[in-house]
N, C-alpha and C positions, 0 to 999 in steps of 0.2 A: 149282305152281302159282302160275295167274295170273288174274287176273281181269279183263274185259275194263267197263270202265263206258262210258259215253254221258250227255252231257250237250247236253241244249237249249237252246237261247235262249244261248249262247257266240259272242262273236265276238272274234278274236285281233288286239287291239290291238298290240301290240308283241311281237319277241321273247319269249319266258315271261312274257307278261301279256294277262290277257281282261277282259274285261267282259262281264255279263249285258245283254244288249239289253232293250231297253222290251217290258214285256210289259201284258197286262193289268190287273194287279194294280199295279201302279205308276200307273195314270194315275188312280187316285182321288186325292183331293182331299188335300193335307196337311192335317191339324189342324194341325199346331205355326206352320204359316203363316199360319190365320187370326189364333190366336190371338194369335203377335207383334203381327199389324195390329191385333185387337182390344184389346191390352196401350199400345198406340202413343196409341189411341186418348183410352181410360179416363184412361191418365197424363197424357195432354198436357192433357185438361180439367181433372185435379186441378193437378196445377202451375201452369197459370195459371190458376186462381181463387186461386192465393197472391199474384198482384201484388195486389188487391184488400187495401188494408189491415187492416179489421177481419178477415177473412179467415185473415191471416196471423198475424194478434193473437191473434186463433182457437185455431190451430195451436199456436203458442210457449208457451201458457199452459196448453193442454190434456199438451201432454208434458213440459210443469214441473210440473203437477202429477198428472201420470198416470193423465189420463183419460181411458179406453180410449174410452168410447161419442162424444165427441164427437170424437176422431181419425177411430174407423170412421163417423162419420155425413161428418164431411170430405172420406176416403177414397171413398166409395161402396163400393160392394155386393160385388165381386171381390176386395175388403182386409179382412183382418182386422189388428191388430195382437196381436204374436207373444209382445213383450213389452219392456215398460220397463228400463233401466239407467244407470247413469252411467259416465262415463268420463274423469277427471279433474273436470275442473271443467264440464265438462259433461254435460244430462238429453239421455237421446236414446230414441227407439223405433223396435224393428224391426218391420217393414212385411212380411205376404207378401202376395201376389194372384196369383191364378191366374186364367188364362184360355183360353179358345177350348172348343168345344163337348164336349169328350172332359179337360178340365183338361190340354191338353197343355203347358200354359205356365206354368213358376210362377216369378213376381220377387219377390225379397226385397231390401228395402234398408232403411236405419238414417237416421232425420233425426235429428242432435245440435244443441241448442242451449246456449249459455250456459248456465248455472246460475244465477240469480239468486232464483231462489226464486219457489214455485206464486203469489204475490200480485201480484209487479212487471209491471202490463201494466192 
């Protein structure tokens, strides 16, 4: 018994290799690309705001004091605090951000600062 199989939209590139040629389904926009661009813009704004000494001091104090609300106000609507943790002599916060129309991109990062106490600043 042998079965015959037909493939459409396949082009031979090299011997023993094939690829699917572009079709109408591949022409739609990739939500992850737009999500990455949105992430770049939003995160750039956040990190650039840290050039301001008062904003940086506010973030450091919020991390040391584990103040979720202050951090979420600083990082914007697309991001939220996942958890606080200590790493040796450092106080840390894990932040997760979701971008794209269909939440196609998730970026998670940690910010750690020296643990000199909640009231230092």
